C-alpha positions, 0 to 999 in steps of 0.5 A, spaced: 555 751 669 561 752 673 564 746 673 564 739 670 564 732 673 568 732 679 573 726 680 573 725 688 580 722 688 583 728 685 584 735 689 582 739 684 575 741 681 575 742 673 572 748 671 568 749 664 573 754 662 579 749 662 581 752 669 582 749 675 579 750 682 585 750 685 593 748 683 595 741 684 602 742 687 605 736 685 603 736 677 604 744 677 611 743 680 612 737 675 610 741 669 615 747 671 621 742 672 620 741 664 621 749 663 629 749 665 630 743 660 629 747 654 633 753 657 639 748 657 638 747 650 638 754 648 644 756 652 648 750 649 647 753 642 650 760 644 656 755 646 656 751 639 656 758 635 663 760 638 665 752 637 662 751 630 665 758 628 672 756 629 672 749 627 668 750 620 671 757 619 664 760 619 662 768 618 657 771 623 651 770 618 653 762 617 653 761 625 646 764 626 644 758 622 644 754 629 639 759 631 635 758 624 635 751 625 633 751 632 627 756 632 625 754 625 623 747 628 619 751 633 616 755 627 614 749 623 612 744 629 608 749 633 601 748 629 601 741 628 603 740 636 597 745 637 592 740 633 595 734 637 593 738 643 586 739 641 585 732 639 589 728 645 591 732 651 597 736 654 600 730 657 600 726 651 603 733 647 608 734 653 611 726 652 611 727 645 616 733 646 620 729 651 621 723 646 623 728 640 628 732 645 631 725 647 632 723 639 635 730 638 640 729 643 641 722 641 643 725 634 649 728 637 652 721 637 653 720 630 654 728 629 660 728 633 663 723 629 661 725 622 663 732 623 659 736 618 656 742 620 649 740 616 649 734 621 649 738 627 644 743 624 639 736 623 640 734 630 639 741 633 632 742 629 630 735 632 631 738 639 627 744 637 621 739 634 621 737 641 621 743 644 616 746 640 611 741 643 614 742 650 613 750 649 606 750 646 603 745 651 607 747 657 606 755 657 599 754 656 598 748 661 602 752 666 597 758 666 591 753 666 593 749 672 589 753 677 584 759 678 584 764 672 586 770 676 593 767 677 594 764 670 599 770 669 603 769 675 603 761 675 606 762 668 611 767 670 613 762 676 614 756 671 618 761 667 622 763 673 626 756 672 628 757 665 634 761 667 636 755 672 636 751 665 640 756 661 645 757 667 646 749 667 647 749 660 652 754 659 656 751 665 656 744 662 658 747 655 664 752 659 667 746 662 665 740 658 666 743 651 670 749 652 674 746 657 681 748 658 682 749 650 683 756 651 682 761 645 680 756 640 680 761 634 687 763 635 689 756 636 686 753 630 688 759 626 696 757 626 694 750 624 693 747 617 691 741 613 691 734 616 693 737 623 687 742 623 682 737 621 684 732 626 684 737 631 677 740 629 674 733 629 677 732 636 674 739 638 667 736 635 667 730 640 667 735 646 660 737 643 657 730 645 658 731 652 653 735 655 647 732 651 649 725 655 647 728 662 641 732 659 639 725 656 639 722 663 634 727 666 630 727 660 628 719 660 627 720 668 622 726 667 619 722 661 618 716 666 615 720 672 610 724 667 608 718 664 606 715 671 603 721 674 595 723 673 594 730 670 588 734 669 585 735 663 585 743 663 581 744 657 574 748 656 568 744 656 564 742 650 558 746 649 554 740 646 556 742 639 562 739 637 564 744 631 564 750 637 568 746 641 573 744 636 573 749 631 577 748 624 584 751 623 581 756 618 576 758 622 581 759 628 586 763 623 580 767 621 578 769 628 585 770 630 588 774 624 582 779 625 584 780 633 588 786 632 591 786 640 592 779 639 596 780 632 600 786 636 602 781 641 604 776 636 609 781 633 612 783 640 613 776 641 617 775 634 621 781 636 622 779 643 625 772 641 629 775 636 632 780 640 633 775 646 636 770 642 641 775 638 644 778 644 645 771 647 648 768 641 653 774 640 655 776 647 661 771 647 663 773 641 662 781 643 667 779 649 672 776 645 672 781 640 673 787 645 678 783 649 682 778 644 686 776 650 681 772 654 679 765 653 673 762 650 671 759 657 672 765 660 668 769 655 662 764 656 662 766 664 659 772 661 653 768 659 653 765 666 652 772 669 647 774 663 643 768 666 644 769 673 641 777 672 636 774 668 633 770 673 634 776 678 630 780 673 624 775 673 624 775 681 624 782 681 619 783 676 614 778 679 614 783 685 612 789 681 607 785 677 604 782 683 603 790 685 602 794 679 600 794 672 603 789 668 603 793 661 606 799 665 612 795 669 613 791 662 614 798 659 619 800 664 623 794 663 623 794 656 625 802 655 631 800 660 633 794 656 633 798 650 638 803 653 642 798 655 643 795 648 644 803 646 650 802 650 652 796 648 653 798 641 656 805 642 661 804 648 668 801 645 670 798 651 668 792 655 663 796 658 659 794 652 659 787 654 656 789 661 651 793 658 649 787 654 649 782 660 645 787 664 640 787 658 638 780 661 635 783 667 630 786 663 629 780 659 626 777 665 619 778 665 618 779 657 616 772 654 611 769 659 608 776 660 607 777 652 605 770 652 599 770 657 597 778 655 597 776 648 593 769 650 588 774 654 586 777 648 583 771 645 576 772 648 573 765 645 577 760 649 575 755 644 581 758 640 586 758 645 590 752 643 592 754 636 592 761 639 598 759 644 601 755 638 602 761 634 605 765 639 610 760 640 611 760 632 613 767 633 619 764 636 621 764 629 624 771 630 630 767 634 632 765 627 631 771 623 633 777 627 640 774 629 641 772 622 640 780 620 645 782 626 650 777 624 649 780 617 650 787 619 656 784 623 659 781 617 658 787 612 660 793 617 666 789 620 664 790 627 660 785 632 659 791 636 655 795 631 651 789 630 648 790 636 644 796 634 639 791 631 637 788 637 636 795 640 631 797 635 628 790 636 627 792 643 625 799 642 619 796 638 617 792 644 617 798 648 612 801 644 608 795 644 607 795 651 607 803 652 601 803 647 598 797 651 598 800 657 594 806 654 589 801 652 589 798 659 588 805 662 582 807 657 579 800 658 580 798 665 574 793 664 578 789 659 584 788 664 584 780 666 591 780 669 589 784 676 
């Protein structure tokens, strides 16, 4: 059986494996436009880390709690989100995510007035809950919105928009949060008592500004999404309800015995951690290596990072369409590792530019690991939960930056701490190298070409 009942008023045909006969362009664009929304939230964290360190007198380990709250939300909610997708629809899960995102952004209003680090972390966690729903649903949904043979390419196209959100977020932070403050840490280091507290509270008020604009966009997207008919994009039930919707324990048992799937989850864990750590501390690295630049000027390095990340995605898409996916990613990962070696060994601003160049090689990593790992699930009834667990691997974004922050505090060198990211990227390189060897030995199992 190749398809389900065809609805004549739709231009697509729903196939029994969950994919579509063709890609509905408007719906695909609408889903893809959600991708930059979580990019904006993630890049603003890099701004908040620098802001909070100065205002709350935090060490590098404590600043990493911003990412811990953010990616901890992903980890805790991914499975519940997948269960909601299984019982309802991708559309319902996406709208739920948008609502949580709206709530989280709204919480910056009281957080900026209460002026406590913990309240900001709660707001960031609430945003992450929404983003966990969005990524758990949108990553899989994007790959399903069309023929199976182009699933990886669709996800890479959608993910190509994420850097645009990151660039928007960092620009909003650069001008609305950092503004014309200069070097906040240097300025506040000479303040004491009530003067310091009052100035710190004034600076925290600035953190609210970017989220006002994000809220407007979120509400608009939510309304459009609610009014748009969306494909179901789920595998057909076989007539046996227990086969169509397996229990969580059965799914976990199947996935945990799938070695290639578990290796992919491990790779995603390290990738999420490395990307987050590099981006979290690039601004701090620049400020440490050149104490004369301002916070706003240092944040410009992150704009460069997101631009080369975007370019890296475009270049990767060119190679991924023509060569072995695992071979391309092996080279990208190896060259990214080399850049990070330069970042922690060369005692000059060249280390910052090497960290920026690493973002070029980040380009194809997340969507390719995601789709490649999802392809390792041969029983598609486990797809929703399998995708959720890959999203849960984003907990690496909470753990590895904390480790890198601790290494910075212990060694007294932010630059040396980049060795943590270099080791993580080396592990990813080895993953793709062995996957490439597996693909060469078993060409009949390669689904991506």
